C-alpha positions, 0 to 999 in steps of 0.5 A: 500500500502506497501512502502518499496522501500527505506528500501529495497535499504538500506538493500542491504548495498552497498555504491554508487549512484543509477540512476533509470529510469522508462518508459512506454514500452507498454500497462501495461508494464514498462521498468526500467533502474538501474545504480549503480555507486561509486563516488570513482571509476575512470572515465574510470571505470564508462564509462564502467558500463552499466545499468541493464534493467528490463521489466515487468508489474507493478505487476511483478516489485513490486514482483521481482525487488529487487530479480532481481537487488540484485546480479548484483548490488552487483557484480558491487559494488564489481567490482568498489571497486576492481577497485578503489583499483587497480587504487590506487595501480597502481598509487603508484607503478608508482610514486615509480618507476618513482622516483627510475629509472634513466633518460636515457641519450640523447645519449642512447635515440636514437630509432631503426629507427634513428639508422638504418637511421644513418647507411644509411646516412653513407653508402650513404656518402661513395657512397655505394648506394646499401648497403645503400638501403638495410639498409633502414628499412622495412616499416612493422617494422616502419609503422609510417615512411612509406612515409620517408622510401619509399622516401629514397629508391627511392632517393637511387635507383636513384643513382644506375648505369643505368640499361640496361634493363630499360634505356629510349627507343628511340622514333621512329615515324612511318608515316602512 
């Protein structure tokens, strides 16, 4: 019996950690799961790496295991190395950019929703309810404020002059 399994792994010359699981599938068939990770890669990258699954008889796996895993494992190792380099570079740029960029002043930090609602407030204070209603931003533009927008429109609508066609109907009783 030739025992070259670990020599074959070493011959791949890939830095990382191997998790290999062998399970019996059917009679005379095995399922081998090979997961290759690099500890240096970020956790988010590791979560997306799937194991390589091989199925076959013991003889088929003995004869073709390393040929079957060599390219996918090398590709995974390269991906992890590239991702590690990318994350390091991104973090450097982020730190560099944050230290150079001036912090926005409080007055400049007003978001578009707040700006629009401030204009609505001003028009409502002047008694211009219909103009205020028209300045309420659309729900599609600020879906996170849907309930506030609808409530504001409803309260402004209530301030409009009565509509002759939508006035309350007088109740009439019909005796049968």
